[in-house]
N, C-alpha and C positions, 0 to 999 in steps of 0.2 A: 535242856532240850525242849524245843517247841512241840506243841501237840500236832496231831495229824492235820494236814491241809484239807480244806473243804473241796471235795471232788464232785464232778458232774456224774450223776447217775440217773437212771430211769427206774421208776417204781411202777409196776403193772401187775394185773391179776395173773396168777399162775396158770400155765397151760400144760397140756399133756406132754409136750416136747421137752419140758423142763425137768421131768422126773429124775433122770439120771444125774444131771448136774446138781440138782437140789440135794439128792441123797449123798453125793460126793462132798458137798459143802458141809452137811451135817456130820458126816464121818470125820472130815478134817477138823471140825470145830470141837467135837466131843469124842472122837474115837469110836469104838464099837462097844462102849460100856453100856451099862444098864439103862441110863437115861436115853441114850441114842437109840437103843433097840425099841424102847417104848414109843419114841417119836416117829420112827420110820413108817410103821403101818398107817398112822393117821395122815402123814404127809402124802404117802402113796395113794391112799384113798381119795384125798382131795384132788390129786392130779388125775387119777383114773376116772373119777367122776367128772372133772372139769365143769362142775356146776350142773351136770345133767341128771345126777342121781337125786332122788327125793327120799327123805327120811325125816323122822321127828327132829333130829339134830341136823341143822344146816351147817356146812363147813365152807370156809373161804380161806384163801391164802394169797399173799402178795410176795413177789420177788423184786429184788433190786438188782439192776445190772449196769455194767460199765462197758464202754467200747462203742464202736460204731461200724457202719457199713460192713455187715456180715460177720464181724469179729466181736462178739459180745460174751461177757462172762458174768454169771450170777454170783453176786457177792453177799446177798442177804435174803432171808425168807422170814415171814411173819404169818402166823396162823391164828384163826379164831373160829368159834362155834356159836351157834344160836339154838336155843331150844332146851338148854339145861342151865339153871334149874327150872326155867319156864320159858314159854314162847316169846316173852317180851324182853328177855335178857340176852345180850351178846357177851361172850367171855373171850378176852384176849388170852391166847395160850402161849405158844412158843415163838421165840425170836432168835434167829441165828444171824450174826453179822461176822463176816470174815475179819480176822484180827487186823489186817492191813487197812480196813475201812472203819474201824471203831473210832469214835471221836470226830467224825466228819459231818455229823448231822443226819446220817442215814437212819438211825433209830427214830428220830423225830419224823422223818418222811414216811417211814413204815407205819408208825402210830397214826399219823394223819390219814393215810390211805385206808387203814382199817376202821377208823372212826367214821369216815365218809361212807364206807360200805355198811357199817352197822346201823347208822342213823338214816342215811339217805336211801339205801336199797332194802335193808331189812326192817326199817322203821322201828328199831329197838327202843324200848323205854329207857334202858340204861345199859352201860357197858361196865363189866366187872373185870378186874385184873388182880390176880393173886401174886403178891411179891413173896419170894422165898424168905425163910427165917434169917438167912445170912445177910440180907440187905437191911442194914440198920437205918438208912436214910432213903426217903422216897426220891427217886430221880426227878430232877426239875422239869423234864419234858412232860411228865404227868401232871405235876402241880400247875404248870403254866397253862395247861389245857383244861384245868378245872377238876381233875380227879381229887377226891377226898377219901381219907381212911374211913372204912365202915366198921370193920371188926377184925379181931385177931383170928387167924386161921389155925386149924389144927396143925401142930408142929411148930407154932410160933411165927408164922408168916403174917402178912397184913393183906386184907382185901381192900382194894381201892375201887371206888364207884364214881362213875360220871353219868348223871342223869341227862336225859335228852334236853331238857330245858337249859341246863348249864352249858351244854355243848353249843346250843343255838345262840346263847348269849355271847359265848367266847368267840364263835365264828363271826357273829355280827360285829363285834368290837374290832376284828381284824379286817373288816371290809369285804368279806367274801360274799 
């Protein structure tokens, strides 16, 4: 059986109007289990603030949608924060992609959108990403963009780091 086809989608910054649909996507992908309950308040806070709230920790999220002319459906969301552990670090947090759209390049587009935000808008010195312990191999989307393992995390996961300089070198090579 062939993999999923590459589909057209739009990646954009999350807006207040997206809250209900984003929460539905998260519930569909994870049910209402412990992990989902932990994620819901943060996603809601990002949406409620829509970038207007100020705190020590900045939050941002991007959604991916398909469809056109008034009929659009959110098929993915990716979140990140800045300010923890320090003001110069952005941390990729959650990513949810509807199962019908996994393997279509959507994860890559959401990663690139968050990198642009972290480095171009937040002027982060580095981006961190904590992989869970069950991921034995680093996904190629991260290695292609220059992420490198930094240290093992509590619980057996791996912390990946992308310094600003490496990001700029990688973007430069791609002619952006």
